C-alpha positions as MATLAB code, in Angstrom:
seq = 'XXXXXXXXXXXXXXXXXXXXXXXXXXXXXXXXXXXXXXXXXXXXXXXXXXXXXXXXXXXXXXXXXXXXXXXXXXXXXXXXXXXXXXXXXXXXXXXXXXXXXXXXXXXXXXXXXXXXXXXXXXXXXXXXXXXXXXXXXXXXXXXXXXXXXXXXXXXXXXXXXXXXXXXXXXXXXXXXXXXXXXXXXXXXXXXXXXXXXXXXXXXXXXXXXXXXXXXXXXXXXXXXXXXXXXXXXXXXXXXXXXXXXXXXXXXXXXXXXXXXXXXXXXXXXXXXXXXXXXXXXXXXXXXXXXXXXXXXXXXXXXXXXXXXXXXXXXXXXXXXXXXXXXXXXXXXXXXXXXXXXXXXXXXXXXXXXXXXXXXXXXXXXXXXXXXXXXXXXXXXXXXXXXXXXXXXXXXXXXXXXXXXXXXXXXXXXXXXXXXXXXXXXXXXXXXXXXXXXXXXXXXXXXXXXXXXXXXXXXXXXXXXXXXXXXXXXXXXXXXXXXXXXXXXXXXXXXXXXXXXXXXXXXXXXXXXXXXXXXXXXXXXXXXXXXXXXXXXXXXXXXXXXXXXXXXXXXXXXXXXXXXXXXXXXXXXXXXXXXXXXXXXXXXXXXXXXXXXXXXXXXXXXXXXXXXXXXXXXXXXXXXXXXXXXXXXXXXXXXXXXXXXXXXXXXXXXXXXXXXXXXXXXXXXXXXXXXXXXXXXXXXXXXXXXXXXXXXXXXXXXXXXXXXXXXXXXXXXXXXXXXXXXXXXXXXXXXXXXXXXXXXXXXXXXXXXXXXXXXXXXXXXXXXXXXXXXXXXXXXXXXXXXXXXXXXXXXXXXXXXXXXXXXXXXXXXXXXXXXXXX';
ca = [
      30.401  182.071   61.417;
      26.454  182.984   60.087;
      25.556  181.015   56.877;
      25.193  183.865   54.263;
      28.933  184.836   55.253;
      29.949  181.813   54.930;
      28.298  181.379   51.501;
      29.580  184.815   50.397;
      33.157  183.757   51.338;
      32.872  180.501   49.085;
      31.416  182.261   46.375;
      34.228  184.792   46.404;
      36.626  182.155   46.418;
      35.004  181.122   43.545;
      34.852  183.668   41.822;
      38.795  184.637   42.057;
      39.800  181.302   40.533;
      40.653  180.878   36.760;
      38.170  178.322   34.855;
      39.144  174.732   35.022;
      40.970  175.006   37.875;
      40.142  173.019   41.462;
      38.556  175.402   44.325;
      40.616  175.786   47.567;
      39.833  177.009   51.227;
      41.800  176.992   54.356;
      41.500  173.676   56.481;
      41.765  173.248   60.097;
      44.316  171.870   62.366;
      45.036  168.478   61.933;
      43.598  166.602   65.795;
      44.991  163.238   65.570;
      46.199  160.703   62.971;
      47.077  157.298   62.184;
      47.973  155.367   65.186;
      51.838  155.111   63.640;
      53.798  158.268   61.775;
      54.836  156.667   58.565;
      57.642  158.566   56.346;
      56.736  160.854   52.974;
      56.902  157.775   51.075;
      55.219  155.800   53.050;
      51.633  154.677   54.058;
      49.837  153.534   57.019;
      48.589  150.048   56.206;
      45.425  149.500   58.171;
      45.395  145.998   57.328;
      48.812  144.939   59.173;
      49.384  148.009   60.946;
      52.570  148.732   59.637;
      54.134  151.162   57.188;
      54.193  150.257   53.940;
      56.185  151.399   50.970;
      54.958  153.631   48.048;
      55.441  152.871   44.790;
      58.079  154.962   42.354;
      57.082  158.334   41.536;
      54.473  158.424   44.523;
      54.136  159.820   47.765;
      52.046  159.706   51.233;
      48.565  160.744   51.005;
      47.580  163.734   53.260;
      45.379  161.314   55.176;
      48.329  159.087   55.756;
      46.826  155.917   54.682;
      47.489  155.549   50.892;
      49.652  156.689   48.361;
      49.084  159.217   45.402;
      51.256  160.476   42.706;
      54.056  163.314   43.214;
      52.346  165.286   40.495;
      49.173  165.134   41.565;
      50.439  167.165   44.917;
      52.433  169.348   43.430;
      49.737  170.290   41.004;
      47.016  170.910   43.152;
      46.359  174.882   42.135;
      47.630  174.589   38.565;
      44.603  174.719   35.531;
      44.113  171.518   33.577;
      44.204  171.216   30.417;
      41.037  172.933   28.392;
      39.773  169.580   27.483;
      35.757  169.576   26.154;
      33.524  167.600   28.409;
      30.460  167.909   27.212;
      30.483  164.265   25.572;
      32.285  162.899   28.737;
      28.620  161.409   30.253;
      25.025  161.618   28.686;
      23.479  162.620   32.220;
      22.933  166.392   33.184;
      24.074  168.063   36.248;
      21.556  167.525   38.607;
      22.682  170.812   40.995;
      23.947  174.381   40.460;
      27.384  172.842   42.266;
      27.708  170.000   39.870;
      27.126  172.336   36.755;
      30.099  174.471   37.955;
      32.622  172.276   39.315;
      32.093  168.646   38.093;
      33.089  168.398   34.753;
      36.595  170.338   35.708;
      37.050  167.870   38.274;
      36.603  165.073   36.262;
      39.111  166.146   33.746;
      41.620  167.303   36.407;
      41.318  164.228   38.392;
      41.271  162.196   35.103;
      44.111  164.018   32.808;
      46.592  165.999   35.664;
      47.074  163.646   38.577;
      45.329  166.646   40.955;
      44.927  164.575   44.217;
      42.122  167.719   44.947;
      39.714  167.389   41.865;
      39.616  163.142   42.629;
      38.658  164.174   46.176;
      35.807  166.645   45.152;
      34.908  163.991   42.496;
      34.282  161.726   45.246;
      32.472  164.081   47.332;
      30.006  164.776   44.687;
      29.286  161.321   44.234;
      28.589  161.049   48.024;
      26.494  164.107   47.757;
      23.939  162.347   45.537;
      22.789  160.240   48.630;
      19.297  159.318   46.705;
      20.579  157.456   43.646;
      23.495  156.122   41.450;
      22.238  157.360   38.192;
      23.493  160.752   38.000;
      26.227  162.178   36.190;
      28.579  162.341   39.150;
      28.792  158.871   39.289;
      28.872  158.514   35.699;
      32.183  160.241   34.989;
      33.898  158.754   38.825;
      33.189  155.371   37.035;
      35.320  156.876   33.824;
      38.081  158.047   35.472;
      41.225  156.234   35.247;
      43.537  157.981   37.689;
      45.224  156.275   40.472;
      44.687  159.268   42.910;
      40.610  158.880   42.531;
      39.882  157.804   46.273;
      37.996  154.780   46.559;
      34.429  154.942   46.968;
      33.315  151.586   47.982;
      34.993  148.856   50.363;
      35.287  145.073   49.250;
      33.674  142.515   51.118;
      34.128  142.099   54.868;
      33.580  138.239   55.006;
      36.491  136.389   57.118;
      38.410  139.683   57.812;
      36.839  140.860   61.339;
      39.097  141.728   63.505;
      39.731  140.455   66.645;
      38.739  142.374   69.428;
      37.850  142.195   73.256;
      35.770  144.531   74.852;
      34.821  144.384   78.398;
      31.889  146.142   80.276;
      32.772  149.511   80.479;
      35.189  149.675   77.433;
      34.959  152.860   75.136;
      34.551  152.062   71.570;
      37.588  154.357   69.965;
      36.506  155.588   66.760;
      38.392  157.761   64.485;
      37.172  159.744   61.567;
      39.143  160.591   58.437;
      37.612  164.654   57.946;
      37.634  166.461   54.285;
      35.697  169.540   53.280;
      33.461  170.033   49.886;
      36.703  171.344   47.754;
      38.593  168.129   48.542;
      40.772  169.386   51.046;
      41.661  167.147   53.522;
      40.790  169.075   57.497;
      42.880  166.134   59.541;
      42.026  163.012   62.120;
      39.257  163.362   64.623;
      38.513  161.167   68.105;
      34.573  160.346   67.479;
      32.780  161.688   70.992;
      29.641  162.083   71.163;
      28.526  165.658   69.252;
      30.707  164.377   66.320;
      28.216  162.512   64.681;
      24.958  162.845   66.428;
      23.410  166.443   65.293;
      20.686  165.958   68.271;
      22.230  168.619   71.544;
      22.460  166.720   74.823;
      24.940  166.539   77.907;
      28.174  165.186   77.043;
      27.950  162.466   79.656;
      24.626  161.230   77.722;
      26.232  161.723   73.960;
      29.414  159.575   75.260;
      27.458  156.847   76.241;
      26.720  155.887   72.709;
      30.561  154.376   72.456;
      30.495  152.415   75.584;
      30.753  148.902   74.624;
      27.100  147.092   75.331;
      25.048  150.210   75.255;
      22.226  150.513   73.237;
      21.911  153.733   72.430;
      18.885  156.115   70.943;
      18.461  159.345   70.652;
      16.075  161.443   68.402;
      15.091  165.181   68.046;
      13.167  167.672   65.965;
      15.246  170.810   64.653;
      14.972  173.490   62.877;
      16.484  172.914   59.202;
      18.542  176.779   59.436;
      18.924  175.380   62.972;
      21.318  172.189   60.943;
      22.760  175.125   58.411;
      24.015  176.920   61.493;
      25.694  174.123   62.610;
      27.133  172.643   59.409;
      27.223  175.504   57.146;
      28.727  173.821   54.166;
      29.392  169.898   53.795;
      31.959  167.687   55.683;
      32.644  164.385   54.529;
      33.887  161.869   57.009;
      35.561  158.159   57.158;
      35.403  156.086   60.088;
      37.925  153.919   61.099;
      37.956  151.606   64.424;
      41.461  152.156   66.415;
      41.972  148.638   68.854;
      44.659  146.524   69.823;
      45.733  143.318   68.133;
      46.368  140.263   70.340;
      50.311  141.136   69.906;
      49.435  144.677   71.131;
      49.835  146.586   68.266;
      47.689  149.597   67.402;
      45.875  148.762   64.354;
      42.750  150.651   62.332;
      39.744  149.066   60.794;
      37.803  150.793   58.786;
      33.867  150.876   59.291;
      31.859  150.738   56.527;
      29.108  152.867   55.369;
      25.377  151.826   54.187;
      23.182  154.016   52.534;
      19.931  152.328   52.125;
      18.849  154.140   48.849;
      22.139  153.677   46.931;
      22.500  149.885   47.774;
      23.842  147.492   44.824;
      23.511  144.615   43.397;
      27.291  143.412   44.291;
      28.565  142.663   47.445;
      30.913  145.412   47.819;
      28.257  147.934   48.490;
      29.729  149.436   51.658;
      30.720  152.947   51.462;
      33.679  154.592   52.532;
      32.624  157.937   52.874;
      29.439  159.912   54.525;
      28.201  163.359   55.166;
      25.744  165.038   57.966;
      24.541  167.775   56.363;
      24.577  169.403   52.929;
      22.976  172.869   52.426;
      24.783  173.072   49.228;
      23.240  171.168   46.495;
      20.228  172.829   47.009;
      20.991  175.888   45.974;
      19.830  177.490   43.001;
      20.597  180.366   40.611;
      23.778  181.860   42.837;
      25.739  179.658   45.463;
      25.141  182.759   47.933;
      21.554  181.821   47.936;
      19.738  180.429   51.006;
      19.263  176.573   49.288;
      15.815  175.802   48.429;
      16.547  172.300   49.839;
      18.797  170.931   52.563;
      19.888  166.961   52.608;
      21.054  165.471   55.872;
      21.277  162.569   57.927;
      17.980  162.076   59.058;
      18.851  158.779   60.434;
      22.223  157.051   61.351;
      22.352  153.829   63.239;
      25.559  151.978   63.985;
      25.522  148.322   64.103;
      27.656  146.442   66.223;
      27.510  142.163   65.439;
      29.083  140.117   67.988;
      30.030  136.729   66.732;
      28.668  133.893   67.993;
      31.872  131.352   67.623;
      31.145  130.045   64.104;
      33.922  131.490   61.698;
      33.078  133.603   58.933;
      29.841  135.742   58.656;
      28.458  137.686   56.125;
      27.801  140.876   58.255;
      31.249  143.220   59.399;
      31.690  143.999   63.050;
      30.665  147.720   63.111;
      28.412  148.920   60.260;
      27.196  152.777   59.997;
      23.483  153.068   58.125;
      22.978  156.276   57.216;
      19.412  157.496   55.932;
      19.325  160.457   54.341;
      16.340  162.792   53.787;
      15.887  166.045   52.053;
      13.446  168.712   53.651;
      12.292  172.443   52.819;
      15.259  174.975   54.376;
      12.190  176.902   56.212;
      10.856  173.185   57.515;
      11.809  171.062   60.085;
      13.660  168.069   60.585;
      13.524  164.561   62.442;
      16.795  163.095   63.290;
      18.072  160.303   65.289;
      21.407  158.591   66.282;
      21.385  154.921   67.803;
      23.774  152.347   68.181;
      22.212  148.497   68.305;
      23.771  145.622   69.287;
      22.956  142.443   67.053;
      23.826  138.568   67.281;
      23.083  135.420   65.832;
      20.640  134.123   68.207;
      22.093  130.564   67.363;
      20.234  127.807   68.874;
      18.494  129.727   71.112;
      14.914  129.332   68.988;
      15.323  125.879   68.622;
      15.886  125.110   72.306;
      12.459  127.321   73.052;
      10.818  125.245   70.284;
      12.148  121.611   72.457;
      10.731  123.155   75.792;
       7.535  124.392   73.948;
       7.325  120.568   72.705;
       8.276  118.937   75.618;
       6.361  121.176   77.772;
       2.982  121.133   75.497;
       3.115  117.677   75.298;
       2.714  117.465   78.982;
      -0.001  120.041   78.982;
      -2.034  117.785   76.417;
      -1.561  114.853   78.846;
      -2.311  116.529   81.859;
      -5.646  118.236   80.211;
      -6.324  114.733   79.432;
      -6.222  113.893   82.982;
      -8.322  116.532   84.405;
     -11.148  116.112   81.308;
     -10.785  112.082   81.752;
     -11.738  112.736   85.818;
     -14.273  115.394   85.129;
     -15.806  112.965   82.601;
     -16.014  110.003   85.501;
     -17.068  112.386   88.375;
     -19.851  113.370   86.142;
     -20.965  109.675   85.235;
     -20.670  110.871   81.295;
     -20.324  107.581   79.279;
     -19.631  108.813   75.797;
     -17.320  111.931   74.571;
     -20.039  114.500   73.805;
     -19.692  118.199   72.928;
     -19.862  118.964   76.689;
     -16.364  116.824   77.136;
     -14.271  118.258   74.283;
     -15.627  121.962   75.586;
     -13.876  120.611   78.736;
     -10.723  119.482   77.323;
     -10.061  122.633   75.693;
     -10.975  124.119   78.923;
      -8.323  122.429   81.366;
      -5.843  122.784   78.230;
      -5.958  126.579   77.851;
      -4.898  126.590   81.780;
      -1.979  124.095   81.427;
      -1.080  125.825   78.179;
      -1.012  128.979   79.760;
       1.675  127.887   82.147;
       3.383  126.343   79.321;
       3.347  129.893   77.906;
       4.157  131.554   81.412;
       7.214  129.347   82.225;
       8.828  129.313   79.000;
       8.494  133.386   78.605;
      10.061  133.393   82.435;
      12.610  131.138   80.954;
      13.808  133.474   78.542;
      13.823  136.228   80.470;
      15.927  135.124   83.632;
      18.293  133.418   80.858;
      18.919  136.750   79.231;
      18.910  138.663   83.060;
      22.150  136.135   83.889;
      23.570  136.204   80.711;
      23.351  139.677   79.815;
      23.674  141.596   82.640;
      26.046  138.654   84.183;
      28.958  140.021   81.714;
      30.428  142.275   84.897;
      33.737  140.663   85.353;
      34.541  139.336   81.564;
      34.621  140.090   78.097;
      31.226  140.594   76.382;
      30.423  137.910   74.436;
      26.462  137.917   74.517;
      23.660  140.811   73.936;
      20.373  140.992   74.064;
      17.802  140.383   70.959;
      17.577  143.585   69.041;
      14.158  145.306   69.396;
      12.095  144.558   67.160;
      13.977  141.167   66.722;
      12.258  137.897   65.526;
      13.191  136.259   69.378;
      11.826  139.755   70.910;
       8.638  139.582   68.738;
       8.125  135.833   69.448;
       8.485  136.324   72.925;
       5.961  139.077   72.956;
       3.451  136.568   71.308;
       4.235  134.179   73.925;
       3.136  136.570   76.532;
      -0.008  137.700   75.422;
      -0.690  134.155   74.097;
      -0.123  133.296   77.988;
      -2.687  136.158   79.282;
      -5.370  135.004   77.000;
      -5.204  131.448   77.782;
      -4.992  132.240   81.588;
      -7.712  134.422   80.871;
      -9.923  131.486   79.798;
      -8.470  129.536   82.914;
      -9.839  132.212   85.452;
     -13.322  132.199   83.606;
     -13.362  128.520   83.516;
     -12.916  128.171   87.302;
     -15.194  131.769   87.799;
     -18.249  129.475   86.129;
     -17.006  126.494   87.858;
     -17.305  128.131   91.283;
     -20.234  130.288   90.582;
     -22.099  127.112   89.240;
     -22.071  124.655   92.508;
     -24.320  123.168   93.745;
     -24.603  123.648   97.802;
     -26.875  123.107  100.652;
     -26.763  123.592  104.514;
     -27.604  120.450  106.584;
     -29.536  121.886  109.665;
     -28.541  118.577  112.309;
     -30.641  120.751  115.301;
     -34.015  119.335  116.511;
     -37.304  121.084  117.068;
     -37.908  121.309  120.621;
     -41.865  121.525  119.569;
     -43.822  120.552  116.612;
     -47.225  122.371  115.437;
     -49.254  123.922  112.826;
     -50.354  127.732  113.126;
     -53.030  129.309  111.122;
     -51.186  132.287  108.794;
     -52.726  135.266  107.764;
     -52.312  133.868  104.350;
     -54.722  131.545  104.690;
     -52.914  128.484  104.351;
     -51.414  125.801  106.928;
     -47.446  125.884  107.353;
     -45.070  124.075  109.291;
     -43.637  125.694  112.363;
     -40.605  124.546  114.496;
     -38.806  126.011  117.132;
     -35.405  125.411  115.352;
     -33.799  128.959  114.839;
     -32.848  130.219  111.440;
     -30.154  132.135  112.370;
     -27.580  129.578  112.803;
     -27.952  128.499  109.017;
     -27.811  132.111  108.068;
     -24.789  132.434  110.187;
     -22.680  129.680  108.201;
     -24.120  131.349  104.984;
     -22.774  134.668  105.674;
     -19.457  132.961  106.621;
     -19.528  130.908  103.580;
     -20.059  134.122  101.790;
     -17.366  136.064  103.183;
     -14.827  132.981  102.395;
     -15.339  132.799   99.263;
     -12.989  135.430   97.911;
     -10.347  134.688  100.585;
      -7.042  134.351   99.777;
      -3.443  133.305  101.017;
      -2.076  136.670   99.493;
      -3.191  139.843  100.197;
      -3.646  141.663   96.592;
      -3.023  144.815   97.859;
       0.103  144.103   99.634;
       0.911  142.411   96.847;
       1.048  145.376   94.830;
       2.566  147.647   97.041;
       5.852  145.407   97.895;
       6.070  144.736   94.115;
       6.027  148.294   93.069;
       8.197  149.380   96.071;
      10.860  146.876   94.624;
      10.803  147.992   91.533;
      10.863  151.739   91.128;
      11.762  152.823   94.837;
      14.580  149.916   95.323;
      15.516  150.145   91.309;
      15.250  147.379   90.147;
      14.072  148.705   87.000;
      17.113  149.704   86.152;
      18.309  146.131   85.837;
      16.457  145.871   82.671;
      18.067  148.292   80.609;
      19.697  147.670   77.289;
      23.434  148.224   78.797;
      25.680  146.196   80.914;
      24.985  148.678   83.767;
      23.508  147.316   87.241;
      23.403  150.081   88.759;
      20.207  150.690   91.175;
      20.180  153.975   91.274;
      22.085  155.906   88.238;
      23.118  159.734   88.399;
      20.844  162.265   87.347;
      23.426  163.014   84.252;
      23.949  159.209   83.191;
      22.216  158.236   80.332;
      19.203  155.767   80.569;
      19.710  153.081   78.002;
      15.803  151.932   76.165;
      14.137  149.121   78.265;
      14.246  145.338   76.514;
      10.535  144.102   76.970;
      12.315  140.785   78.072;
      14.334  142.159   80.808;
      11.592  143.792   82.438;
       9.098  141.179   82.140;
      12.273  139.031   83.693;
      12.703  141.406   86.599;
       8.488  141.664   87.372;
       7.796  138.193   87.089;
      10.368  137.441   89.220;
       9.923  139.984   91.875;
       6.070  138.973   91.995;
       6.777  135.178   92.392;
       9.294  135.999   94.933;
       6.435  138.708   96.987;
       4.118  136.146   96.337;
       6.094  133.308   97.740;
       7.311  134.971  100.865;
       3.298  136.024  100.950;
       1.805  132.029  101.101;
       5.100  131.054  103.300;
       4.261  133.755  106.272;
       0.170  132.827  105.831;
       0.362  129.098  105.655;
       3.569  128.492  107.720;
       2.921  131.268  110.705;
      -0.496  133.750  110.322;
      -2.925  130.422  109.756;
      -1.361  128.707  112.185;
      -0.996  131.126  115.178;
      -3.104  134.059  114.336;
      -5.969  133.154  111.932;
      -6.854  130.361  109.612;
     -10.763  131.099  108.182;
     -10.467  127.747  106.388;
     -10.634  125.831  109.444;
     -12.317  128.183  111.868;
     -15.435  127.655  109.289;
     -14.924  123.913  109.796;
     -15.183  124.582  113.520;
     -18.176  127.321  113.001;
     -19.908  124.644  111.309;
     -19.606  122.377  114.145;
     -20.782  124.751  116.821;
     -23.669  125.521  114.584;
     -24.797  122.218  114.251;
     -24.959  122.883  110.356;
     -23.283  120.679  107.724;
     -22.317  121.490  104.501;
     -22.954  119.591  101.495;
     -21.161  120.574   98.031;
     -21.496  119.351   94.687;
     -18.859  120.430   91.777;
     -19.646  117.777   89.314;
     -22.871  115.609   88.964;
     -21.776  112.713   91.489;
     -18.635  114.442   92.818;
     -18.188  117.516   95.589;
     -17.299  117.908   99.085;
     -18.977  117.110  102.226;
     -18.437  119.389  105.810;
     -19.682  117.256  108.631;
     -20.778  119.883  111.101;
     -22.718  118.108  113.055;
     -22.909  119.341  117.261;
     -21.762  116.242  119.514;
     -23.509  117.728  122.190;
     -26.582  117.455  120.283;
     -28.382  121.079  119.921;
     -26.681  124.026  119.246;
     -29.581  126.438  119.810;
     -28.775  127.339  123.205;
     -27.584  130.138  125.784;
     -24.325  131.371  125.920;
     -24.258  129.750  129.374;
     -24.635  126.269  127.321;
     -22.655  126.882  124.614;
     -19.306  127.784  126.599;
     -20.058  124.565  128.726;
     -19.607  122.515  125.749;
     -16.724  124.135  124.694;
     -14.860  123.238  127.605;
     -16.406  119.961  127.531;
     -14.439  119.730  124.282;
     -10.823  121.527  125.417;
     -11.336  118.819  128.340;
     -12.198  116.096  126.221;
     -15.271  115.255  127.937;
     -17.491  114.323  124.831;
     -17.177  112.606  121.739;
     -15.250  113.704  118.523;
     -16.425  115.959  115.688;
     -16.039  113.457  113.270;
     -18.638  111.496  111.012;
     -17.508  108.005  112.446;
     -17.039  106.942  115.569;
     -13.410  107.660  117.212;
     -12.735  110.172  114.419;
     -12.278  113.637  114.189;
     -12.171  114.086  110.218;
     -14.899  116.719  109.622;
     -14.406  116.700  105.662;
     -14.494  114.384  103.452;
     -15.033  113.786   99.494;
     -17.877  112.654   97.916;
     -18.531  110.254   95.599;
     -22.339  109.613   94.431;
     -23.850  106.352   92.998;
     -26.064  107.494   90.248;
     -28.980  106.541   92.046;
     -28.168  108.703   95.051;
     -28.265  111.890   92.507;
     -31.269  110.833   90.832;
     -32.858  111.353   94.067;
     -31.253  114.322   94.906;
     -32.306  115.960   91.967;
     -35.909  114.684   92.059;
     -35.659  116.788   95.493;
     -34.079  120.143   94.624;
     -35.983  119.930   91.005;
     -39.218  120.456   93.199;
     -38.156  124.005   94.812;
     -35.411  124.793   91.977;
     -38.167  125.439   89.402;
     -40.001  127.847   91.423;
     -39.520  131.455   90.961;
     -38.005  133.277   93.883;
     -39.034  137.210   94.869;
     -41.074  138.510   97.374;
     -44.314  138.633   95.422;
     -44.644  134.706   94.350;
     -47.851  133.034   95.295;
     -48.271  131.599   98.455;
     -48.786  128.292   97.720;
     -45.418  128.324   95.349;
     -43.518  129.837   98.634;
     -45.050  127.038  100.298;
     -43.522  124.718   97.891;
     -40.046  125.901   97.818;
     -40.583  125.486  101.938;
     -41.453  122.205  101.512;
     -38.230  121.021   99.173;
     -36.239  122.588  101.512;
     -37.221  120.615  104.506;
     -37.569  117.292  102.511;
     -34.211  118.056  101.158;
     -32.295  118.465  104.584;
     -34.188  115.762  105.642;
     -33.184  113.318  102.902;
     -29.584  114.391  103.717;
     -29.694  113.713  107.190;
     -31.038  110.066  106.737;
     -28.154  109.935  104.476;
     -25.692  110.336  106.221;
     -26.830  108.752  109.247;
     -26.766  105.501  106.768;
     -30.988  105.441  106.609;
     -31.045  104.652  103.456;
     -29.787  100.723  102.748;
     -30.403  101.134   98.719;
     -28.817  104.494   98.946;
     -25.580  103.733  101.400;
     -22.075  105.268  101.432;
     -18.762  104.137  102.840;
     -15.882  106.271  104.186;
     -12.118  105.347  103.280;
      -8.692  106.665  102.574;
      -7.831  106.993   99.082;
      -4.238  105.340   97.718;
      -1.413  107.430   97.689;
      -1.467  107.875   93.606;
      -5.033  108.730   93.777;
      -4.065  111.665   95.722;
      -1.101  112.665   93.789;
      -3.075  112.300   90.235;
      -6.480  114.098   92.274;
      -8.664  111.020   90.801;
     -10.321  108.091   91.342;
      -9.429  104.321   89.939;
     -12.561  102.518   91.176;
     -16.139  102.750   90.349;
     -17.903  103.497   92.894;
     -20.712  100.896   92.565;
     -23.985  100.209   94.433;
     -22.711  102.270   97.418;
     -21.385  105.737   97.550;
     -17.805  106.632   98.790;
     -16.280  109.603  101.166;
     -13.162  109.983  101.005;
     -11.144  111.419  104.181;
     -10.112  114.756  103.601;
      -7.442  116.440  105.515;
      -6.177  118.870  103.225;
     -10.107  120.868  103.632;
     -10.017  120.177   99.385;
     -13.333  121.862   99.659;
     -11.512  125.185   99.670;
     -11.173  124.235   95.770;
     -14.758  125.794   95.575;
     -13.246  129.407   96.607;
     -10.515  131.737   95.261;
      -7.731  130.426   98.335;
      -7.216  126.936   96.115;
      -6.617  128.746   93.107;
      -3.948  131.387   94.542;
      -1.422  130.162   91.403;
      -4.155  131.132   89.039;
      -4.435  134.310   90.358;
      -0.833  135.129   90.696;
      -0.045  134.178   87.341;
      -2.658  135.960   85.826;
      -2.074  139.318   87.969;
       1.294  139.125   86.786;
       0.419  138.374   82.805;
      -1.831  141.454   83.205;
       0.995  143.454   84.983;
       3.293  142.624   82.430;
       1.352  142.817   79.278;
       0.172  146.752   80.404;
       4.012  147.348   81.247;
       4.811  145.930   77.725;
       2.598  148.496   76.159;
       3.527  151.457   78.447;
       6.700  150.777   79.886;
       5.236  152.115   82.845;
       5.428  149.923   85.869;
       2.921  152.586   87.885;
       0.545  152.397   85.328;
       0.796  148.500   85.651;
       0.159  148.499   89.055;
      -2.865  151.108   88.899;
      -4.383  148.818   86.202;
      -3.749  145.420   87.764;
      -5.486  146.864   91.066;
      -8.366  147.630   88.940;
      -8.527  144.368   87.733;
      -8.096  142.481   90.975;
     -11.351  144.443   92.285;
     -13.372  143.780   88.993;
     -12.328  140.193   89.768;
     -13.439  140.233   93.447;
     -16.571  142.003   92.700;
     -17.424  139.647   90.150;
     -16.950  136.681   92.097;
     -18.656  138.040   94.984;
     -21.699  139.389   93.350;
     -22.335  136.220   91.180;
     -21.286  133.843   94.388;
     -23.532  135.531   96.547;
     -26.514  134.869   94.167;
     -25.668  131.540   93.588;
     -25.480  131.054   97.303;
     -28.734  132.587   98.261;
     -30.571  129.990   95.007;
     -28.914  127.165   96.043;
     -29.834  127.418   99.867;
     -32.814  129.143   99.864;
     -30.903  132.175  102.464;
     -32.118  135.233  100.676;
     -29.754  137.525   99.275;
     -30.714  140.422  102.111;
     -29.085  138.268  105.036;
     -26.318  137.665  102.962;
     -24.235  140.723  104.410;
];
């Protein structure tokens, strides 16, 4: 019916009514009723689920839930006594509707036992949606009639019904409806469109009342469109229908909360609410278009799940209605949502305990790491650098703590919430914006920041290592030649290409990893988006990986999204690592050990210092004496090694160990520094003076001769010994004994020199990429965008490591950057 026609009919009805009588309109057919039919002199008791007897001179009310006086039902259309109500209240009427019918309704209800007038009076109080300081509520509180509908529910503490809901249980709500004139319109089953003003598919709107489904829907509508859908106010009282333990059908009243009119007493929950009111905003004449319209801008159905603790201040179901008032020519933003709330209990306490225990271990680990670094760097006292190193180590270990706790939270809720498929639903996710969810986001972002610091620390350590390539090749001839530049320089028949080859291979494996980053991203995105694992992260109990196109998609949970994404990322990463280490490196290609083999074929060793007195040594001295030979000779060398016709490649006789951990004495390191200082201070470039260029070359040859002599035991005051680490030293990655007067080389069968590469820091890189991926998804809730951003970050980190690592390699080995390709 058009709005103006409805207003006209309403006006005509009002004009033909005698003064003081209550207006009447024709209601709609009753759609349903109480769970049990009672006699005319009985009422349905929602607390017991049984019929109760009315008092003398009373009979059943129209809705069947209470008793009213018999006279009230018979005098509905009778004119009340002509009493003057000008002194009934000092507050003026706030609307045209109140000025016409409020006082008469109050007098008829209070003095003549008129049930309909009492309903009208109650409705007028509900229509005052923003305050209780008004004439309608003042008159309501002064009404003494026993037929006056109750406005408030009492305290629900300890009166919650025992209800059991399964995975697909539908919450069975019913509403009692009254029109603005107090006419009982009947009972109605609550469906999707009953309380939702936003239009949508029926299957989507009905999903709001599937137990366990967090629901949210919002839209923007023209205010006139709201009036066309609801031309006159309809008032609702909402009930939950359920079966008790004995199988009896019961009704439980759902309290309504209007935040704008909260009171200080416990009984602050309303019984009645409306959706759209275009009547209060009419001016001058009820047939005019309303200047303003009051509507339920936000309806929130809160479901409080018990935690096993008896009592509780919140009812199991609570409907919160937030009203707004807009001009009839404007637009309205409306929403309807269903949220499930549960006391977290000891969840936060368990998280705090986990943080305390793991944080303590993180401090111990950081202390041990710093202590080891201090011993290897020969720093006797605590200094500023020691403190910086401690916090750098602590940031990495603390990042792991935050990550583990966050992952534990995500997996816990995945199992506990989504696992309720064959039992009663007893647990629900933390609500959006709750303290648990907020803390989780803080944990995740903290882990990202700390892991970023950890990665920066690793990059700085790797990009500042001291590395030198030791050439063992003996020159075939020596001599001097007059250079065109006018100075004498040493000449040798030893080729530099072998050194360039090793430098290029080292430069290539600097960013080599066990995991293929691009394949990692592709596989994770495939599992999340194509396979559909992301659909497990919705705020409902649905575990369908491919919901239908017409199905409702519940909001995503950031906790579940991280739990799924991190689990998938780690699973794919672990599979890649196992495949790489267990199969690919064993049967196809192992770049780390191939580099060691290449050093032996090239007759070039690699000496690396990551600390002042600690580092790694790759023994690449050829067992054949020379490597600067032709192809036929090289093939002969390889064949001899295959047939065991030559000595082993190891540093010591009868040993094939080629990789070592090096622990130098202070004397040896001081001598090393004096040599490197001679060419490290010389500026580099193509336009340096010839004498400086000569100084760099002389420094290079001097350092090469020193290291060759050192590893050949030529310095009695700077000698070394080779030994194995104790088991506990290997486990804790530290040295218990001081080197004393001689240096120590520890046999290394694990290729620990790869710690100066990305290869041995796969876990750090994986965790960093997981956290970047999850942080982007946390903000955008889009796994595709997260993949793109993570891919860009991966490429940037790799480019940074390659560029700066290449620069450091050229600076420390004197191999010009143009030779590093």
